[in-house]
Backbone bond lengths (Angstrom), bond angles and torsions (degrees), N, CA, C in turn:
res aa  C-N    CA-C-N  psi(-1)  N-CA   C-N-CA  omega(-1)  CA-C   N-CA-C  phi
1 M - - - 1.463 - - 1.524 110.06 -
2 R 1.333 116.93 137.70 1.451 121.67 178.36 1.527 110.33 -66.99
3 L 1.331 115.70 150.48 1.461 120.07 -177.14 1.525 111.81 -59.07
4 M 1.332 116.60 -48.39 1.460 119.67 -177.18 1.526 111.32 -64.55
5 D 1.332 117.04 -32.86 1.467 119.90 177.87 1.523 110.58 -65.77
6 K 1.337 116.35 -41.28 1.467 120.12 179.90 1.527 110.53 -66.39
7 I 1.320 116.61 -43.21 1.458 120.34 179.25 1.525 110.27 -62.50
8 R 1.320 115.67 -45.21 1.475 120.35 179.72 1.532 110.64 -62.32
9 E 1.317 116.66 -41.75 1.467 121.45 -179.60 1.520 110.75 -58.82
10 E 1.333 117.28 -46.86 1.462 121.14 -179.87 1.523 111.41 -69.13
11 N 1.334 116.66 -41.35 1.462 120.15 -179.67 1.518 111.33 -62.27
12 E 1.335 117.26 -37.08 1.462 120.57 179.06 1.525 111.92 -67.38
13 K 1.332 116.44 -21.74 1.468 121.06 175.34 1.528 111.16 -84.27
14 G 1.343 116.48 -6.20 1.453 120.11 -178.07 1.514 114.62 93.84
15 Y 1.334 116.00 13.11 1.459 121.17 -179.61 1.526 111.13 -120.43
16 G 1.321 114.70 146.59 1.448 119.42 164.79 1.518 108.49 -82.27
17 V 1.322 117.14 158.98 1.467 119.89 176.96 1.525 109.76 -80.76
18 H 1.306 114.33 153.72 1.466 120.31 170.99 1.516 107.59 -115.14
19 M 1.341 116.07 125.36 1.463 121.19 178.98 1.528 109.11 -116.29
20 P 1.329 117.71 93.87 1.461 119.95 173.99 1.528 110.63 -68.56
21 H 1.327 115.34 147.67 1.459 121.38 -178.75 1.520 108.86 -120.90
22 V 1.322 116.42 129.76 1.461 121.42 177.11 1.524 108.63 -139.42
23 Y 1.327 116.71 137.44 1.462 120.70 172.22 1.521 108.60 -84.00
24 M 1.322 115.65 140.12 1.462 120.66 -177.00 1.527 111.29 -81.26
25 G 1.337 115.55 144.75 1.457 120.68 172.65 1.512 116.10 96.44
26 D 1.335 117.93 1.95 1.458 120.18 178.14 1.524 109.11 -113.07
27 P 1.329 119.74 117.53 1.464 126.06 -4.36 1.527 113.29 -79.97
28 N 1.331 116.71 -11.01 1.465 120.66 176.99 1.530 108.59 -161.91
29 I 1.322 115.60 166.42 1.465 121.46 -177.28 1.529 111.37 -63.84
30 E 1.329 116.66 -33.47 1.466 119.95 -178.88 1.532 110.50 -63.33
31 F 1.335 116.38 -39.87 1.460 119.30 177.87 1.522 110.86 -68.30
32 T 1.324 116.54 -38.32 1.470 119.47 178.13 1.514 110.85 -57.82
33 E 1.309 116.91 -42.59 1.469 119.76 178.59 1.525 110.76 -60.59
34 K 1.315 116.96 -41.03 1.463 120.86 -179.67 1.528 111.33 -67.66
35 I 1.328 117.67 -44.28 1.459 119.58 -176.15 1.526 110.86 -70.13
36 V 1.323 117.04 -35.76 1.469 120.48 178.00 1.527 110.23 -62.73
37 K 1.319 116.77 -44.92 1.465 120.44 178.36 1.529 110.81 -64.36
38 T 1.322 116.82 -40.53 1.463 120.94 178.90 1.522 110.42 -61.25
39 M 1.320 116.64 -44.59 1.467 120.89 179.67 1.520 111.03 -62.72
40 A 1.324 116.39 -45.50 1.465 120.73 -177.86 1.526 111.82 -64.87
41 N 1.312 116.68 -31.09 1.465 120.84 -177.18 1.524 113.54 -84.90
42 N 1.339 116.92 -3.91 1.464 119.39 -173.53 1.529 113.36 -132.04
43 G 1.338 116.53 25.99 1.457 118.96 175.32 1.510 115.33 116.29
44 G 1.320 117.09 4.59 1.462 120.33 174.08 1.520 108.79 -85.26
45 D 1.337 116.67 103.46 1.463 120.60 -173.90 1.519 112.83 -79.34
46 I 1.322 115.59 -34.46 1.454 124.21 175.61 1.519 105.77 -133.44
47 L 1.312 118.52 141.40 1.457 121.43 179.88 1.524 110.06 -109.23
48 E 1.331 116.00 127.58 1.459 120.81 172.27 1.518 107.24 -100.48
49 V 1.314 116.57 116.77 1.463 120.65 -179.88 1.518 108.56 -117.82
50 G 1.320 115.90 135.09 1.457 120.84 -174.80 1.509 112.78 -109.54
51 I 1.325 115.47 142.09 1.460 121.58 170.40 1.524 107.02 -84.36
52 P 1.332 119.26 120.92 1.463 119.99 -177.61 1.527 111.86 -60.52
53 F 1.326 114.56 141.58 1.462 121.42 -176.28 1.522 109.23 -137.07
54 S 1.325 116.34 149.53 1.465 121.51 -173.04 1.524 113.90 -72.26
55 D 1.332 117.61 -21.82 1.465 120.30 -177.73 1.530 109.67 -137.62
56 P 1.333 117.05 69.36 1.474 120.87 -176.17 1.534 111.18 -77.76
57 V 1.328 116.11 83.04 1.460 121.66 -168.06 1.523 113.96 -64.90
58 A 1.330 118.86 -22.14 1.465 120.72 -179.81 1.521 112.24 -88.49
59 D 1.331 116.36 -4.39 1.456 120.27 -173.85 1.522 112.04 -104.67
60 G 1.334 115.08 146.60 1.451 122.11 178.07 1.514 111.89 -83.03
61 P 1.345 116.34 -172.86 1.470 121.24 -174.01 1.521 114.59 -55.17
62 T 1.340 117.39 -39.11 1.470 119.55 -177.13 1.521 111.18 -61.51
63 F 1.321 116.84 -52.43 1.464 119.23 -178.18 1.529 112.37 -74.17
64 Q 1.322 118.06 -25.87 1.459 119.16 173.44 1.522 110.16 -62.29
65 E 1.329 115.71 -43.31 1.463 119.84 178.51 1.526 110.95 -67.48
66 V 1.322 116.42 -38.45 1.467 120.85 177.63 1.527 110.03 -59.08
67 C 1.332 116.23 -48.78 1.469 120.42 -179.56 1.523 110.94 -61.50
68 Q 1.327 116.19 -42.27 1.452 119.82 -179.15 1.524 111.06 -61.54
69 R 1.323 116.39 -44.87 1.465 119.17 179.37 1.518 111.63 -64.37
70 A 1.334 116.43 -41.95 1.464 119.71 -179.40 1.519 111.26 -62.82
71 L 1.332 116.50 -40.90 1.462 120.12 179.14 1.526 110.88 -68.42
72 E 1.315 116.63 -40.14 1.472 119.71 177.85 1.521 111.13 -63.52
73 N 1.334 115.98 -27.80 1.469 120.61 177.35 1.518 112.29 -80.77
74 G 1.348 116.47 -1.90 1.458 120.49 175.97 1.511 115.77 89.29
75 T 1.346 117.43 14.28 1.463 120.35 -179.19 1.517 110.85 -67.67
76 T 1.331 117.08 129.54 1.466 122.87 -179.67 1.529 110.04 -115.69
77 P 1.343 117.67 163.01 1.466 119.99 174.55 1.528 112.24 -55.89
78 H 1.333 117.00 -36.70 1.468 119.62 179.84 1.528 110.85 -66.90
79 D 1.332 117.19 -36.09 1.464 120.15 175.58 1.534 110.33 -60.08
80 C 1.325 115.27 -40.90 1.464 120.88 -177.73 1.526 111.43 -66.28
81 L 1.335 116.14 -44.41 1.457 119.45 179.22 1.525 111.39 -68.07
82 D 1.324 115.98 -35.11 1.469 119.32 176.62 1.529 110.79 -63.53
83 L 1.337 116.81 -37.13 1.461 120.10 177.86 1.519 110.69 -62.95
84 I 1.325 117.32 -45.50 1.465 120.47 179.93 1.524 110.32 -62.01
85 K 1.325 116.67 -43.28 1.469 120.59 176.61 1.529 110.85 -58.13
86 R 1.320 115.15 -45.15 1.464 120.11 -178.16 1.523 111.06 -62.77
87 L 1.317 116.39 -41.01 1.463 120.30 176.96 1.525 111.21 -60.64
88 R 1.329 115.61 -44.96 1.472 119.44 -178.92 1.525 111.29 -64.89
89 V 1.313 116.57 -40.93 1.464 120.11 179.63 1.527 110.59 -61.55
90 K 1.341 115.54 -32.90 1.465 120.62 -179.70 1.524 112.75 -83.25
91 G 1.339 116.77 4.08 1.457 119.78 175.29 1.518 115.67 95.72
92 F 1.320 118.26 12.16 1.460 121.96 179.55 1.527 108.88 -71.53
93 E 1.342 117.22 116.67 1.460 121.38 -171.67 1.529 114.22 -106.49
94 T 1.315 118.68 -9.83 1.464 121.51 -178.51 1.520 110.50 -59.89
95 P 1.339 118.83 132.09 1.468 120.55 177.82 1.526 111.49 -57.38
96 I 1.320 115.86 143.52 1.463 121.97 -178.15 1.520 110.50 -121.72
97 V 1.329 115.09 129.60 1.461 122.28 171.31 1.523 107.09 -108.65
98 L 1.315 116.43 127.02 1.463 121.66 -178.23 1.524 109.69 -98.55
99 T 1.331 116.54 128.85 1.457 121.09 174.93 1.518 108.97 -106.17
100 T 1.322 115.65 131.42 1.458 120.89 178.11 1.516 109.40 -152.43
101 Y 1.298 116.24 151.54 1.462 120.38 172.81 1.523 108.75 -86.27
102 F 1.332 116.25 147.08 1.460 121.34 -166.30 1.523 113.41 -60.49
103 N 1.329 117.28 -23.71 1.462 120.24 179.77 1.522 111.40 -55.28
104 I 1.327 117.02 -34.45 1.464 120.46 -175.68 1.532 111.91 -72.33
105 P 1.343 120.39 -54.15 1.473 118.30 176.19 1.518 112.93 -63.57
106 F 1.335 117.88 -30.73 1.463 120.53 178.03 1.528 110.29 -63.21
107 N 1.323 116.49 -45.81 1.467 120.34 -178.98 1.523 111.92 -69.70
108 M 1.327 116.82 -32.17 1.460 120.58 179.52 1.524 111.54 -79.67
109 G 1.331 115.35 -19.55 1.468 120.78 -172.48 1.511 107.61 95.10
110 L 1.336 116.69 117.82 1.458 119.97 -169.89 1.528 112.77 -57.32
111 K 1.323 117.56 -47.35 1.465 119.58 -178.62 1.525 111.26 -64.51
112 N 1.315 116.50 -40.08 1.464 120.81 178.59 1.531 110.23 -65.38
113 F 1.328 115.97 -41.11 1.456 121.02 179.04 1.527 110.78 -61.71
114 L 1.322 116.72 -47.71 1.464 120.51 -178.79 1.524 111.33 -64.84
115 K 1.309 116.18 -38.40 1.470 120.08 176.76 1.531 109.69 -61.27
116 N 1.339 116.00 -44.37 1.465 120.20 -177.97 1.523 112.45 -65.75
117 I 1.345 117.36 -42.49 1.462 118.32 -177.74 1.528 110.75 -73.68
118 S 1.330 116.58 -30.52 1.459 119.50 175.93 1.524 110.44 -65.40
119 E 1.317 116.19 -45.79 1.464 120.77 179.45 1.527 111.44 -65.88
120 A 1.342 116.48 -28.51 1.463 120.41 179.22 1.523 111.33 -72.41
121 G 1.349 116.84 -27.86 1.453 119.66 178.92 1.513 114.71 111.80
122 V 1.338 116.41 31.45 1.465 122.22 179.53 1.527 109.50 -90.59
123 Q 1.348 116.49 140.41 1.473 120.72 179.62 1.537 113.60 -103.65
124 G 1.312 117.76 -21.00 1.457 119.83 -178.22 1.514 111.26 -151.50
125 I 1.336 115.86 162.55 1.460 120.21 -179.45 1.523 110.14 -139.35
126 I 1.338 115.28 138.18 1.456 123.21 175.15 1.526 107.82 -120.87
127 I 1.329 116.53 127.16 1.459 121.43 177.02 1.524 107.50 -124.96
128 P 1.336 117.87 93.79 1.459 121.45 -171.32 1.530 114.69 -60.80
129 N 1.333 117.64 -29.77 1.469 118.86 -176.36 1.529 112.95 -99.00
130 L 1.323 116.98 20.70 1.461 120.77 176.16 1.526 108.89 -110.06
131 P 1.332 118.00 103.93 1.465 120.06 -178.83 1.522 111.62 -71.52
132 L 1.310 115.81 159.21 1.460 121.59 -178.87 1.526 111.83 -53.52
133 E 1.331 116.07 -40.32 1.470 120.38 -176.10 1.527 112.72 -63.53
134 E 1.330 117.73 -18.57 1.463 121.30 -178.13 1.527 111.80 -115.47
135 A 1.326 116.65 14.10 1.463 120.55 -173.54 1.522 114.03 -95.05
136 D 1.337 118.11 -2.62 1.463 119.99 -175.34 1.523 112.68 -57.20
137 L 1.331 116.26 -43.29 1.463 120.10 -177.59 1.527 110.53 -61.74
138 L 1.328 116.69 -42.17 1.462 120.77 178.76 1.520 110.61 -66.06
139 L 1.322 116.58 -45.99 1.464 120.71 -179.26 1.524 111.37 -60.79
140 D 1.312 116.67 -40.98 1.466 120.94 178.78 1.525 110.94 -66.76
141 A 1.332 116.45 -42.79 1.470 120.67 -175.62 1.520 112.11 -68.32
142 T 1.330 117.11 -34.98 1.469 118.94 -177.12 1.519 112.57 -73.44
143 R 1.321 117.66 -11.49 1.468 119.55 178.10 1.530 111.72 -65.83
144 N 1.331 116.06 -18.61 1.466 120.00 177.62 1.527 112.26 -84.82
145 Y 1.332 116.09 -4.38 1.460 120.75 -177.70 1.531 108.84 -133.74
146 E 1.315 116.77 161.15 1.461 120.55 176.60 1.524 109.10 -89.55
147 I 1.326 114.94 62.55 1.463 121.74 -179.31 1.521 108.54 -124.18
148 N 1.323 116.22 123.66 1.458 120.87 178.22 1.529 110.59 -82.89
149 V 1.320 115.90 138.84 1.465 121.62 173.62 1.526 107.57 -94.92
150 I 1.316 116.07 111.61 1.461 121.75 -177.01 1.529 108.06 -92.01
151 L 1.317 116.32 118.65 1.460 120.78 -179.80 1.525 110.06 -106.03
152 Q 1.331 115.41 149.79 1.454 121.94 -174.79 1.520 111.57 -105.90
153 V 1.320 115.26 144.88 1.461 121.67 174.02 1.521 107.53 -130.48
154 A 1.327 116.23 155.12 1.461 121.53 -176.53 1.522 109.98 -130.92
155 P 1.323 117.44 166.55 1.469 119.43 177.63 1.518 113.39 -57.02
156 T 1.328 117.24 -24.92 1.466 120.98 -179.87 1.531 112.84 -85.07
157 T 1.331 118.65 -6.69 1.457 121.69 179.98 1.522 110.15 -67.06
158 T 1.327 116.41 126.25 1.460 119.87 179.94 1.525 110.25 -72.15
159 D 1.325 116.51 160.90 1.457 120.40 178.21 1.519 111.62 -60.64
160 A 1.332 117.03 -38.77 1.465 120.81 -179.35 1.521 110.70 -62.91
161 R 1.327 116.19 -44.07 1.465 119.55 179.92 1.526 110.64 -72.50
162 L 1.320 116.40 -37.17 1.458 120.96 178.63 1.523 110.72 -58.18
163 K 1.310 116.90 -42.72 1.461 120.75 -179.86 1.524 111.04 -63.19
164 K 1.338 116.81 -40.41 1.472 120.18 178.24 1.527 110.88 -63.04
165 I 1.323 116.24 -39.41 1.466 120.72 -178.07 1.524 111.20 -67.65
166 V 1.326 116.90 -48.81 1.467 118.88 -176.69 1.526 111.64 -68.74
167 D 1.314 117.35 -21.71 1.462 120.23 179.32 1.528 112.51 -70.04
168 V 1.345 117.34 -24.82 1.474 119.65 -176.30 1.531 113.08 -114.78
169 A 1.329 117.71 -16.28 1.470 120.71 -178.21 1.527 110.75 -67.50
170 T 1.321 115.29 154.86 1.467 121.36 176.43 1.519 109.01 -133.85
171 G 1.330 116.55 158.57 1.460 121.00 177.54 1.508 112.19 86.04
172 F 1.315 115.70 -76.06 1.462 121.44 174.84 1.531 108.58 -163.24
173 I 1.320 115.57 167.28 1.456 121.64 174.91 1.524 108.46 -99.66
174 Y 1.312 116.22 133.32 1.464 122.33 178.56 1.524 107.55 -94.89
175 A 1.327 117.19 108.08 1.460 122.06 179.02 1.523 109.21 -90.61
176 I 1.331 115.84 117.40 1.458 121.59 178.95 1.527 108.26 -80.92
177 N 1.315 116.17 123.56 1.458 120.86 -172.23 1.516 114.96 -73.52
178 V 1.326 116.71 -20.70 1.463 119.06 -171.50 1.517 110.01 -138.50
179 E 1.312 115.76 162.81 1.455 121.32 169.30 1.523 106.37 -85.70
180 G 1.323 116.79 110.73 1.455 118.72 -177.51 1.509 111.47 142.44
181 V 1.336 115.60 -146.85 1.460 121.87 -173.02 1.521 110.48 -114.62
182 T 1.333 115.22 175.05 1.462 120.42 179.20 1.520 110.88 -64.34
183 G 1.332 115.25 159.80 1.459 120.23 177.87 1.515 110.23 146.64
184 A 1.325 116.05 144.48 1.465 120.67 -179.71 1.522 110.21 -65.84
185 R 1.337 116.32 138.70 1.458 121.82 179.26 1.519 110.02 -133.92
186 N 1.348 115.28 173.63 1.456 119.34 -173.92 1.516 114.43 -93.61
187 S 1.339 118.50 -16.60 1.465 118.86 -173.31 1.518 110.96 -149.69
188 I 1.325 114.96 164.18 1.458 122.76 174.43 1.531 106.78 -108.39
189 E 1.316 116.75 124.18 1.462 120.68 -174.18 1.529 111.28 -86.51
190 K 1.334 115.83 155.89 1.460 121.79 -178.79 1.537 113.02 -57.98
191 P 1.361 119.73 -39.68 1.468 118.76 178.85 1.531 113.47 -56.20
192 T 1.332 116.71 -30.99 1.460 120.25 176.80 1.519 111.06 -65.85
193 L 1.310 116.17 -45.00 1.460 121.04 -178.93 1.530 109.94 -64.93
194 D 1.324 116.42 -38.36 1.464 120.67 176.16 1.527 110.63 -65.42
195 L 1.341 116.37 -37.17 1.463 120.91 179.98 1.524 110.94 -62.03
196 I 1.318 117.15 -44.94 1.467 120.52 179.37 1.525 110.18 -57.58
197 K 1.316 116.32 -44.88 1.468 120.63 -180.00 1.525 111.05 -64.76
198 R 1.327 117.24 -37.92 1.473 120.03 179.05 1.524 110.89 -65.46
199 V 1.346 116.48 -43.94 1.472 119.40 178.86 1.522 109.48 -59.98
200 K 1.321 116.92 -44.47 1.463 121.44 -178.72 1.534 111.84 -62.23
201 S 1.328 116.62 -29.34 1.463 119.42 -179.34 1.524 111.92 -74.33
202 F 1.352 116.82 -18.30 1.453 120.88 -178.33 1.520 113.94 -104.30
203 S 1.327 117.99 -18.99 1.462 119.54 -170.10 1.519 111.91 -151.88
204 D 1.340 115.43 152.53 1.459 121.81 173.27 1.526 111.72 -91.77
205 L 1.338 117.64 -0.88 1.456 119.85 178.43 1.525 110.27 -62.91
206 P 1.326 117.42 144.38 1.467 119.40 174.28 1.527 110.60 -61.26
207 V 1.321 115.91 152.23 1.463 122.29 177.30 1.519 108.59 -118.91
208 L 1.330 116.85 123.77 1.459 122.22 172.66 1.518 107.53 -111.31
209 A 1.327 116.57 132.58 1.460 121.62 -175.66 1.519 110.69 -107.14
210 G 1.333 115.97 131.36 1.453 120.69 -179.08 1.519 112.24 -139.92
211 F 1.320 116.35 -176.64 1.463 126.97 -174.25 1.531 108.46 77.94
212 G 1.305 116.71 107.10 1.452 121.29 174.87 1.504 115.85 94.49
213 V 1.327 119.14 -4.30 1.469 121.02 -179.44 1.536 109.04 -76.61
214 S 1.334 115.84 122.48 1.466 118.96 -178.98 1.517 113.60 -143.41
215 E 1.343 117.52 -2.93 1.461 120.42 -177.18 1.517 110.32 -140.84
216 A 1.335 115.36 161.25 1.462 120.59 178.18 1.526 111.03 -60.20
217 R 1.338 117.33 -36.33 1.470 119.19 -177.17 1.527 111.43 -66.75
218 H 1.339 117.33 -30.82 1.470 119.69 174.69 1.527 109.52 -62.76
219 A 1.331 115.57 -45.89 1.465 120.14 179.06 1.521 111.22 -62.40
220 Q 1.335 116.65 -38.08 1.463 120.72 179.31 1.527 111.15 -62.68
221 I 1.325 116.62 -47.24 1.463 121.33 -178.36 1.526 110.31 -61.81
222 L 1.320 116.37 -46.99 1.468 120.62 -177.55 1.523 111.22 -66.42
223 S 1.332 116.76 -40.08 1.467 120.43 -179.20 1.526 110.78 -65.93
224 K 1.325 116.74 -43.07 1.467 120.40 -179.15 1.524 112.27 -67.45
225 C 1.332 116.34 -19.99 1.468 120.22 179.54 1.526 112.54 -95.80
226 G 1.337 116.66 9.28 1.451 119.40 172.07 1.509 117.07 110.90
227 A 1.340 118.31 -5.57 1.466 119.10 177.80 1.524 110.10 -66.67
228 N 1.316 115.86 140.75 1.466 121.30 177.90 1.520 112.08 -87.03
229 G 1.327 115.58 -1.09 1.450 119.83 178.88 1.513 110.63 172.76
230 V 1.342 115.96 172.25 1.462 120.93 -179.64 1.518 110.10 -130.91
231 I 1.333 114.22 158.27 1.462 122.36 -179.15 1.524 107.64 -123.53
232 A 1.320 117.24 131.20 1.464 121.75 177.81 1.518 108.90 -135.70
233 G 1.331 116.27 137.25 1.453 118.86 -178.06 1.516 114.31 -137.42
234 S 1.339 116.50 -61.98 1.462 120.03 -174.46 1.517 112.68 -57.97
235 V 1.337 116.37 -32.17 1.458 119.58 -179.39 1.527 111.17 -58.59
236 Y 1.324 117.83 -33.99 1.463 120.91 -179.51 1.526 111.65 -75.79
237 A 1.329 115.99 -40.50 1.465 118.71 176.07 1.520 110.68 -63.93
238 N 1.329 116.05 -36.34 1.463 119.63 178.40 1.522 111.95 -62.32
239 I 1.331 116.19 -28.97 1.467 119.72 178.21 1.522 110.81 -75.02
240 Y 1.336 117.39 -55.22 1.465 118.10 -170.51 1.521 113.52 -72.07
241 Q 1.338 117.03 -25.18 1.459 117.31 -178.28 1.540 112.39 -76.30
242 K 1.330 117.19 -6.63 1.470 120.75 175.46 1.523 111.74 -79.96
243 Y 1.339 116.14 -13.74 1.456 120.56 -175.84 1.524 111.00 -97.04
244 S 1.327 116.32 136.09 1.468 119.14 175.28 1.525 110.25 -65.50
245 E 1.345 115.50 -30.80 1.463 121.76 173.44 1.528 107.05 -118.29
246 P 1.337 118.87 96.16 1.467 121.15 -174.52 1.520 114.85 -53.33
247 V 1.328 117.28 -28.69 1.463 119.35 -179.70 1.522 110.95 -59.82
248 N 1.335 117.26 -25.14 1.464 121.00 179.27 1.525 112.51 -74.86
249 S 1.334 116.79 -5.89 1.463 120.63 -179.83 1.522 112.86 -89.84
250 L 1.312 118.28 -4.68 1.466 120.52 -170.12 1.524 113.28 -62.43
251 D 1.333 117.70 -34.66 1.469 119.42 177.13 1.527 110.48 -65.10
252 S 1.324 116.57 -41.57 1.467 120.61 178.57 1.521 111.05 -66.97
253 I 1.324 116.84 -37.72 1.466 121.33 176.26 1.524 109.53 -61.43
254 A 1.330 116.03 -45.62 1.465 120.72 -179.32 1.523 110.75 -59.20
255 E 1.318 117.37 -42.73 1.458 121.04 -179.18 1.528 111.38 -66.20
256 K 1.322 117.49 -38.43 1.466 120.35 179.34 1.528 110.87 -68.91
257 V 1.332 117.73 -38.76 1.467 120.11 176.55 1.527 109.96 -61.84
258 K 1.325 116.29 -45.59 1.470 120.28 178.21 1.519 111.05 -60.92
259 E 1.319 116.68 -41.27 1.463 120.90 -178.92 1.524 111.04 -60.94
260 I 1.319 116.48 -50.33 1.468 119.31 -177.86 1.525 110.73 -66.22
261 K 1.322 116.17 -40.14 1.475 118.82 177.47 1.524 110.98 -61.02
262 S 1.334 117.28 -35.70 1.463 120.56 -179.21 1.532 111.79 -63.17
263 G 1.318 116.20 -24.47 1.458 119.84 178.70 1.509 114.07 -83.34
264 C 1.305 117.29 -7.98 1.472 121.74 -175.58 1.530 111.45 -85.48
265 L 1.298 116.21 51.77 1.469 121.47 178.96 1.516 109.58 -94.77
266 L 1.312 116.63 124.45 1.466 120.35 -178.50 1.524 110.93 -83.16
């Protein structure tokens, strides 16, 4: 299912979408498969899965540690794509957005990378360290595939730059809730709410808000201010890394996904 179709489907029911984010390979690929299925079965409408990277500059301490552990465990980009393929072969239908830093598709060859992720069953891609000014090659290449390029905006993004971004973005706009990196936080700041309204004034694209979402009340605030959905990631890693056997965290993960989804009332 296309990303915009899934978002529209949920919005027509009166709900915003919830997009949980998990990096693959921590503590191993087998656990990633389990947690992804758990999320999808308990309110994860779209799944954001990340390829671990050695210098995840947009991520806070939690995901930095996640990436480090996954890399130390030997997780490779090919392992990640094989997991997505395996999920699709087993009938996993939830839309998938792949997050990666540009070094990985660059080293693999951009066209080859896009071909591989398309064949694996990916619907969208986020590249946090690829600025708009250098995104033309990616935007042009994805026109040969049904892959949306998800671009990010922040409270510090000027109106002039915001307009340029929404003019070329596809799928949805990723509104960054805070100035800084990913990580669970206690509140949603007013600049974030203003940002959602600004994006809406320039574009009809759906807006999903992320960075710092960890509770149902965060989802409620963002949804009531016009977001079409929310993104949460570090909160889930914070849960499973407390367990000596992460597989034992799946019930708690399921409850947290349900909780955040419950707040996504439009």
